[in-house]
C-alpha positions, 0 to 999 in steps of 0.5 A, spaced: 969 248 334 967 255 332 959 257 331 957 260 325 950 264 324 952 262 316 950 254 317 942 256 319 942 262 315 943 259 309 937 253 309 932 259 312 933 263 306 932 258 301 925 255 306 923 263 305 924 264 298 920 257 296 914 259 300 916 266 296 916 262 290 910 257 291 906 263 293 907 267 285 905 260 280 899 257 284 892 258 280 886 261 283 881 257 283 876 263 283 870 262 280 870 268 274 864 267 269 860 271 275 862 278 275 860 284 280 853 286 279 850 294 279 843 296 278 843 305 276 837 307 281 836 310 285 843 311 285 848 310 280 852 303 281 849 300 287 851 293 288 846 286 288 845 280 289 844 277 283 848 271 278 849 274 271 855 272 266 859 279 262 856 273 256 848 269 254 842 271 251 838 274 256 839 280 260 839 280 267 834 283 271 833 283 278 825 283 281 823 289 279 825 289 273 832 294 273 838 292 269 843 289 272 850 291 270 858 290 270 862 296 273 867 299 268 871 304 271 867 308 274 860 308 271 856 302 270 854 301 263 856 294 261 849 289 260 850 283 264 845 277 261 843 270 265 846 264 264 
């Protein structure tokens, strides 16, 4: 009986292809309503731990009454709001 490597190679490739395809079709369940928050003092674009969103009615501020912004490229100029 002759040993054939392709007998084992084809099913292995099918499994690898199935795993790769499933990785591209899954959805991330990350809550995208919150974005990374920054303040512009004392230095531009310093990260802060606040929970702010791009939509809302009340502007988001820190405990020191500094306005919180979202990073837009290299600058932090997009205002953020409280939910």
